[in-house]
Each structure stands twice: as C-alpha cells, then as structure tokens.
Chimera marker file (.cmm) of the C-alpha trace (Angstrom):
<marker_set name="trace">
<marker id="1" x="84.113" y="-76.535" z="119.557" r="1" g="1" b="0" radius="0.5"/>
<marker id="2" x="83.413" y="-73.522" z="117.413" r="1" g="1" b="0" radius="0.5"/>
<marker id="3" x="85.636" y="-72.434" z="114.510" r="1" g="1" b="0" radius="0.5"/>
<marker id="4" x="86.574" y="-68.776" z="115.017" r="1" g="1" b="0" radius="0.5"/>
<marker id="5" x="89.125" y="-68.282" z="112.216" r="1" g="1" b="0" radius="0.5"/>
<marker id="6" x="91.283" y="-70.050" z="109.637" r="1" g="1" b="0" radius="0.5"/>
<marker id="7" x="94.990" y="-69.996" z="108.891" r="1" g="1" b="0" radius="0.5"/>
<marker id="8" x="96.302" y="-69.823" z="105.328" r="1" g="1" b="0" radius="0.5"/>
<marker id="9" x="98.795" y="-67.788" z="103.286" r="1" g="1" b="0" radius="0.5"/>
<marker id="10" x="100.981" y="-67.581" z="106.452" r="1" g="1" b="0" radius="0.5"/>
<marker id="11" x="98.335" y="-65.509" z="108.281" r="1" g="1" b="0" radius="0.5"/>
<marker id="12" x="95.096" y="-65.846" z="110.243" r="1" g="1" b="0" radius="0.5"/>
<marker id="13" x="91.752" y="-64.853" z="108.687" r="1" g="1" b="0" radius="0.5"/>
<marker id="14" x="88.203" y="-64.448" z="110.024" r="1" g="1" b="0" radius="0.5"/>
<marker id="15" x="85.576" y="-67.012" z="109.050" r="1" g="1" b="0" radius="0.5"/>
<marker id="16" x="83.777" y="-64.591" z="106.728" r="1" g="1" b="0" radius="0.5"/>
<marker id="17" x="86.886" y="-63.889" z="104.659" r="1" g="1" b="0" radius="0.5"/>
<marker id="18" x="87.885" y="-67.565" z="104.529" r="1" g="1" b="0" radius="0.5"/>
<marker id="19" x="84.389" y="-68.633" z="103.482" r="1" g="1" b="0" radius="0.5"/>
<marker id="20" x="84.279" y="-65.895" z="100.821" r="1" g="1" b="0" radius="0.5"/>
<marker id="21" x="87.575" y="-67.117" z="99.361" r="1" g="1" b="0" radius="0.5"/>
<marker id="22" x="87.158" y="-70.900" z="99.623" r="1" g="1" b="0" radius="0.5"/>
<marker id="23" x="83.394" y="-71.394" z="99.906" r="1" g="1" b="0" radius="0.5"/>
<marker id="24" x="81.781" y="-73.705" z="102.432" r="1" g="1" b="0" radius="0.5"/>
<marker id="25" x="81.528" y="-77.454" z="102.682" r="1" g="1" b="0" radius="0.5"/>
<marker id="26" x="78.146" y="-78.788" z="101.560" r="1" g="1" b="0" radius="0.5"/>
<marker id="27" x="76.419" y="-75.520" z="102.525" r="1" g="1" b="0" radius="0.5"/>
<marker id="28" x="77.597" y="-75.754" z="106.121" r="1" g="1" b="0" radius="0.5"/>
<marker id="29" x="79.321" y="-73.033" z="108.115" r="1" g="1" b="0" radius="0.5"/>
<marker id="30" x="82.902" y="-74.155" z="107.551" r="1" g="1" b="0" radius="0.5"/>
<marker id="31" x="85.515" y="-74.249" z="104.811" r="1" g="1" b="0" radius="0.5"/>
<marker id="32" x="86.034" y="-77.573" z="103.059" r="1" g="1" b="0" radius="0.5"/>
<marker id="33" x="88.603" y="-79.827" z="104.730" r="1" g="1" b="0" radius="0.5"/>
<marker id="34" x="90.491" y="-80.192" z="101.433" r="1" g="1" b="0" radius="0.5"/>
<marker id="35" x="90.812" y="-76.425" z="100.750" r="1" g="1" b="0" radius="0.5"/>
<marker id="36" x="94.315" y="-75.259" z="99.836" r="1" g="1" b="0" radius="0.5"/>
<marker id="37" x="95.842" y="-71.788" z="99.756" r="1" g="1" b="0" radius="0.5"/>
<marker id="38" x="97.726" y="-70.310" z="96.788" r="1" g="1" b="0" radius="0.5"/>
<marker id="39" x="100.868" y="-72.290" z="97.635" r="1" g="1" b="0" radius="0.5"/>
<marker id="40" x="99.054" y="-75.619" z="97.917" r="1" g="1" b="0" radius="0.5"/>
<marker id="41" x="99.107" y="-75.648" z="101.729" r="1" g="1" b="0" radius="0.5"/>
<marker id="42" x="96.018" y="-76.871" z="103.591" r="1" g="1" b="0" radius="0.5"/>
<marker id="43" x="93.682" y="-74.348" z="105.218" r="1" g="1" b="0" radius="0.5"/>
<marker id="44" x="93.495" y="-74.992" z="108.973" r="1" g="1" b="0" radius="0.5"/>
<marker id="45" x="90.636" y="-74.034" z="111.296" r="1" g="1" b="0" radius="0.5"/>
<marker id="46" x="91.276" y="-72.168" z="114.548" r="1" g="1" b="0" radius="0.5"/>
<marker id="47" x="88.925" y="-73.261" z="117.313" r="1" g="1" b="0" radius="0.5"/>
<marker id="48" x="87.512" y="-71.285" z="120.234" r="1" g="1" b="0" radius="0.5"/>
<marker id="49" x="89.683" y="-73.374" z="122.570" r="1" g="1" b="0" radius="0.5"/>
<marker id="50" x="92.914" y="-72.384" z="120.747" r="1" g="1" b="0" radius="0.5"/>
<marker id="51" x="95.046" y="-69.577" z="122.124" r="1" g="1" b="0" radius="0.5"/>
<marker id="52" x="95.232" y="-66.313" z="120.171" r="1" g="1" b="0" radius="0.5"/>
<marker id="53" x="97.137" y="-63.108" z="120.769" r="1" g="1" b="0" radius="0.5"/>
<marker id="54" x="94.976" y="-60.426" z="122.426" r="1" g="1" b="0" radius="0.5"/>
<marker id="55" x="95.294" y="-58.072" z="119.451" r="1" g="1" b="0" radius="0.5"/>
<marker id="56" x="95.002" y="-60.662" z="116.647" r="1" g="1" b="0" radius="0.5"/>
<marker id="57" x="93.282" y="-59.350" z="113.503" r="1" g="1" b="0" radius="0.5"/>
<marker id="58" x="92.144" y="-60.871" z="110.219" r="1" g="1" b="0" radius="0.5"/>
<marker id="59" x="94.866" y="-60.742" z="107.560" r="1" g="1" b="0" radius="0.5"/>
<marker id="60" x="92.267" y="-59.843" z="104.935" r="1" g="1" b="0" radius="0.5"/>
<marker id="61" x="89.735" y="-57.387" z="106.405" r="1" g="1" b="0" radius="0.5"/>
<marker id="62" x="91.666" y="-56.409" z="109.563" r="1" g="1" b="0" radius="0.5"/>
<marker id="63" x="88.710" y="-57.048" z="111.904" r="1" g="1" b="0" radius="0.5"/>
<marker id="64" x="89.733" y="-58.030" z="115.445" r="1" g="1" b="0" radius="0.5"/>
<marker id="65" x="89.322" y="-61.753" z="116.096" r="1" g="1" b="0" radius="0.5"/>
<link id1="1" id2="2" r="1" g="1" b="0" radius="0.2"/>
<link id1="2" id2="3" r="1" g="1" b="0" radius="0.2"/>
<link id1="3" id2="4" r="1" g="1" b="0" radius="0.2"/>
<link id1="4" id2="5" r="1" g="1" b="0" radius="0.2"/>
<link id1="5" id2="6" r="1" g="1" b="0" radius="0.2"/>
<link id1="6" id2="7" r="1" g="1" b="0" radius="0.2"/>
<link id1="7" id2="8" r="1" g="1" b="0" radius="0.2"/>
<link id1="8" id2="9" r="1" g="1" b="0" radius="0.2"/>
<link id1="9" id2="10" r="1" g="1" b="0" radius="0.2"/>
<link id1="10" id2="11" r="1" g="1" b="0" radius="0.2"/>
<link id1="11" id2="12" r="1" g="1" b="0" radius="0.2"/>
<link id1="12" id2="13" r="1" g="1" b="0" radius="0.2"/>
<link id1="13" id2="14" r="1" g="1" b="0" radius="0.2"/>
<link id1="14" id2="15" r="1" g="1" b="0" radius="0.2"/>
<link id1="15" id2="16" r="1" g="1" b="0" radius="0.2"/>
<link id1="16" id2="17" r="1" g="1" b="0" radius="0.2"/>
<link id1="17" id2="18" r="1" g="1" b="0" radius="0.2"/>
<link id1="18" id2="19" r="1" g="1" b="0" radius="0.2"/>
<link id1="19" id2="20" r="1" g="1" b="0" radius="0.2"/>
<link id1="20" id2="21" r="1" g="1" b="0" radius="0.2"/>
<link id1="21" id2="22" r="1" g="1" b="0" radius="0.2"/>
<link id1="22" id2="23" r="1" g="1" b="0" radius="0.2"/>
<link id1="23" id2="24" r="1" g="1" b="0" radius="0.2"/>
<link id1="24" id2="25" r="1" g="1" b="0" radius="0.2"/>
<link id1="25" id2="26" r="1" g="1" b="0" radius="0.2"/>
<link id1="26" id2="27" r="1" g="1" b="0" radius="0.2"/>
<link id1="27" id2="28" r="1" g="1" b="0" radius="0.2"/>
<link id1="28" id2="29" r="1" g="1" b="0" radius="0.2"/>
<link id1="29" id2="30" r="1" g="1" b="0" radius="0.2"/>
<link id1="30" id2="31" r="1" g="1" b="0" radius="0.2"/>
<link id1="31" id2="32" r="1" g="1" b="0" radius="0.2"/>
<link id1="32" id2="33" r="1" g="1" b="0" radius="0.2"/>
<link id1="33" id2="34" r="1" g="1" b="0" radius="0.2"/>
<link id1="34" id2="35" r="1" g="1" b="0" radius="0.2"/>
<link id1="35" id2="36" r="1" g="1" b="0" radius="0.2"/>
<link id1="36" id2="37" r="1" g="1" b="0" radius="0.2"/>
<link id1="37" id2="38" r="1" g="1" b="0" radius="0.2"/>
<link id1="38" id2="39" r="1" g="1" b="0" radius="0.2"/>
<link id1="39" id2="40" r="1" g="1" b="0" radius="0.2"/>
<link id1="40" id2="41" r="1" g="1" b="0" radius="0.2"/>
<link id1="41" id2="42" r="1" g="1" b="0" radius="0.2"/>
<link id1="42" id2="43" r="1" g="1" b="0" radius="0.2"/>
<link id1="43" id2="44" r="1" g="1" b="0" radius="0.2"/>
<link id1="44" id2="45" r="1" g="1" b="0" radius="0.2"/>
<link id1="45" id2="46" r="1" g="1" b="0" radius="0.2"/>
<link id1="46" id2="47" r="1" g="1" b="0" radius="0.2"/>
<link id1="47" id2="48" r="1" g="1" b="0" radius="0.2"/>
<link id1="48" id2="49" r="1" g="1" b="0" radius="0.2"/>
<link id1="49" id2="50" r="1" g="1" b="0" radius="0.2"/>
<link id1="50" id2="51" r="1" g="1" b="0" radius="0.2"/>
<link id1="51" id2="52" r="1" g="1" b="0" radius="0.2"/>
<link id1="52" id2="53" r="1" g="1" b="0" radius="0.2"/>
<link id1="53" id2="54" r="1" g="1" b="0" radius="0.2"/>
<link id1="54" id2="55" r="1" g="1" b="0" radius="0.2"/>
<link id1="55" id2="56" r="1" g="1" b="0" radius="0.2"/>
<link id1="56" id2="57" r="1" g="1" b="0" radius="0.2"/>
<link id1="57" id2="58" r="1" g="1" b="0" radius="0.2"/>
<link id1="58" id2="59" r="1" g="1" b="0" radius="0.2"/>
<link id1="59" id2="60" r="1" g="1" b="0" radius="0.2"/>
<link id1="60" id2="61" r="1" g="1" b="0" radius="0.2"/>
<link id1="61" id2="62" r="1" g="1" b="0" radius="0.2"/>
<link id1="62" id2="63" r="1" g="1" b="0" radius="0.2"/>
<link id1="63" id2="64" r="1" g="1" b="0" radius="0.2"/>
<link id1="64" id2="65" r="1" g="1" b="0" radius="0.2"/>
</marker_set>
C-alpha cells in the first residue's frame, strides 16, 4: 500500500507538506510513526486503498489529492 496523504490538525495534507513539517523516518519516504500535531494528536497516514472525496485537497498547499 502506498501512502498518499496524512491527516493532522483536523485536516488532510499531501505527503510533501507533511514531510516538510514533520520530516521523514530514517530518511525514508514517510513521516515518523510517533509524529504529533500541534495539539499532541498522532499524525495518521492515508493509504491508496482508503476512500477520499473526489475533490479532496491538501489543507496546506491546496493541491488536489
């Protein structure tokens, strides 16, 4: 399964924005499993098999997911 986005701060964000904010785990292409948003909530990955709305956009850069 491929990670296509992340959820944090009560919104969904593209991988590029999430990686820019939280960094990556051991130089790999995903955010660390213990990353937390500004409220202390865990950052969750969204996988290619998960359902998204047709017009879903990144909450940071507004690119279509």
